[in-house]
N, C-alpha and C positions, 0 to 999 in steps of 0.2 A: 714576722713577728702580729700575732692577732690581739687583740684589747682584752682577752679573757685576763682579769685578774683571781689567780688559783688560792682558792682556800688554805691548801696544803702548805702554802711556806707562810701563812698569816696566822699571827699565835692566837688570836682570838679565836679560832676557827678550829685548832687544832687540838686534838688528843695527849695527854701526857706523854706516851709512847714516841707520837708523831713528832713532839719538840725536841723528845730525847734523840733520838735517830737522829732530826734535823741538823740540832748543834753536834752532834759525835763526828757526823759526817763532813762540817762546816763550821765551827763553834764563831761564826759571825752573828750580831742583831745588829740589825740597821731599826735608826729611827725617826720617821718623817713629822716633820715640822712646818706651821702656817697658821694663819689666826684668819679669823672669820671678818672681811673688809672689801667693800667697793672693787667691785671687779666689771665696772663697764654695766651697760645694762641686759646684755648676752648674756653671761656668764655665773655661773654660783657663787656666793660668796665666801663658799671655802677652797676655793681654786686650788689656792698655795699649797697646804697639805693634801689636798686631792691628786693634784698631779706629783708633786713627792711621793707619795704613797704609794701610786703606780707606778712610778719608775721603781722602785725598791722590790716591788712585788715581782718587776721582771727582772732586775737585778739576782733576785732571790732564787726564781726559776729557773735559770742560766746558770749561777754560779754555786747557789745552796747557801744557808744561813736561813735567818728567818726575821721577819718583817713584825714590828712593833705597831700597833694601831697608831693611826694620827692624833697629833697632838696638838690642838689649839692654843695658842699663848696670844695674849693679847698684846700691841703695839707697845716698843718700849721709846724711852724721851729720852734725848740728848742731854748733859750740863749744857745750859745757853753758854753759848762761845766757845766748843769745845765738841770733840769725837768724841766723848767718852760717853760710857751709860750713864744715869740718874745713879748713883750709889745707893741709895732706898729702895727703887723699882729692881736694879738688880740684881741684890743681894737675895733675895725670895727668890725670885727664879732660879738665878744659879744655885741656890740651896736643893730648889723641888726637883732640877735638872741632876746634881750631883747624887740627892736620894735616888732617884730611878736609874740612875746609871749604875749606882752601889748594888740594887737589887737585881739588875741585870747580867752584873762581874757575879753574883753569887747563886744565878742561875748557871753557872760554868761556862758563860760566854767568854773568847780571848779578845773579840774585838767589837769594837763599838761605832757605829757610821753613823752619827747623826747628821739630814741632810733636810736644808729647809728649803722650802719651795715660796719661802717669802726673800725674794733678792736684795737684800739690803744687808747690810754688816752686824746690826745688833743682834739677831737670833744668831749666827754664826759665834760670834766672841761670846755668846752665853753658854754653848754648847762645848766648846773649847774650857774656858776656864770652868767648868762643871766638871771635866773628864781627867782635870790634873790632879785633884788629890785620889780620884779613883784608880789613876794609872799608875801613880807613883812607885809601886812596888813593883812594877816592871814585869806585871803575871799577866796585866792584860794592857791591851793599846787602843788607838778610837783617832776620829777626826772628826771636824765639825765642816761641810760642804754645802753649796749651793746642788740643786740637781743636776746641773750643767755647767757645774768648776772646773769638771774634769775632760771635759768634751767640746769646749766653746769652740764653736766653727761656723762657714756658712752653713752648713745643717744642722746646727745645734745649736737655742741660743735661747736667751728669757726679756720679759716687757712686762709690760702692767695690763691686760686684758687685750694686747692687740695679736700680730702674728703668732708668733710662739705660744702664749697662755692658751690662746683659742684656739689653737690645732691638738697643743695638748687634750684640752677635755672635748673637742670635738671626737679625738680617740678616741679616750678612754673613756667619755660620759657624753656621747653625743645625744644624748636624751634630755640633757640638761642646757645644751648652747642653744640659743635662738636669735641670730643672727638679725631677723627681723625687728627686733625690737630696737637696731639702731637706726631702723627707719632708712632713707636715701639721699639724705643732705650732707654735706661736708662732716666731719665731726671735728670738734675742736681741738688743737693741737697740745702739747708736751701736759697729758692728764688734768685738765683744767675743767669746769662746768662746762654742759650738761653732761658730757660722754664720760670723764676722767679717764681717759684711753692713753697710754703712752708707750706707743711706737706706731706701725706700719698699718694702716687700714684694713681690719680683719678681713672685711668683708671681701676685699680683692685678695688680700695674700693667706688666708687663714684654710687650711684643710688638715682631713683627719689622718691624710698622707705626710703631712708637712711632720704634723703630731707623730705620726708613726716611727718614722725617720730618726725625731728629733730623740725621741725615749728610745728607741735602739740604741744610740750613739751616746746616751748618757748613761744608760745601764750598763751598758759593756764597760764604760771608762771606770762606774762605781764597782762593779765585781772586780775589775782589776785590780781596785786600788784596796777592795777588802783583803786580795790575797797577798797584798805584796806586805800589809798590815801584817797579816798573820806571819809571815816569812819571817817578818823582823823582829819578831820575837826570839827568846831564846829556845834551842828546842826543844828542851823538855816542859815551856811552856805552850804548846803549840794545840795541846788537846782540850776536850773536854774536861772542864775541872770541877766536875761534881760527881760522885758514885753513883745517882742515880734522881731521876727525876720519880719522887715519891714520897710521901708525906712524911716518912722519917728524915727525909736530907730535905726536902725543897716543897714549898708550899703555895708562894705566891711571887709576881714581879710589882 
């Protein structure tokens, strides 16, 4: 596996006939999520969505389907003393996602796979709640995942700006990684300032090869899940569900 991200599976680069052909062959749309946040001195602020997007492009290259551009959402807050999303904050975000997923459904897709590279429960909860009204009629299905939800093992995992996320970025976007910015001294533990890193020291444990293997396992697992979800639909609901990608039938997501 190389780190080139093919434009032929990324919806923003595709021409109408390419989009239609891809969805007729495998009617799955992958949607990557993340946010702009601190990822140490050495990684880009958009690491979460960048790694999710890259993994989904590799998934689509192997299994088919189409990848939506990365979506950057602000962080969610919990209700004090509980593990529930703040209702007012969650409401508008879930409504936006439901609108997006409804438009993807109207494009003829049968499976929506939402993948968050921000590995905390909130974004998955949004995706799952937003999918419910879209999939309620049984003509489409979907799932919310972290990028390594299905591949987690000794060779595939995540952290915060440490071994795994740094390795992913070294694989996909080496030009955006600068380990020298971490200096040579000990790092503060447990995501504490000034480093804000949670996990194994990336200067010792991270590499492009670790990232490549992590991406390979994650992409394979997500692709198999997409196939499983498509097979779970009634036989008559597994094909592209639009007459054509053309102005008479479709305009935009």
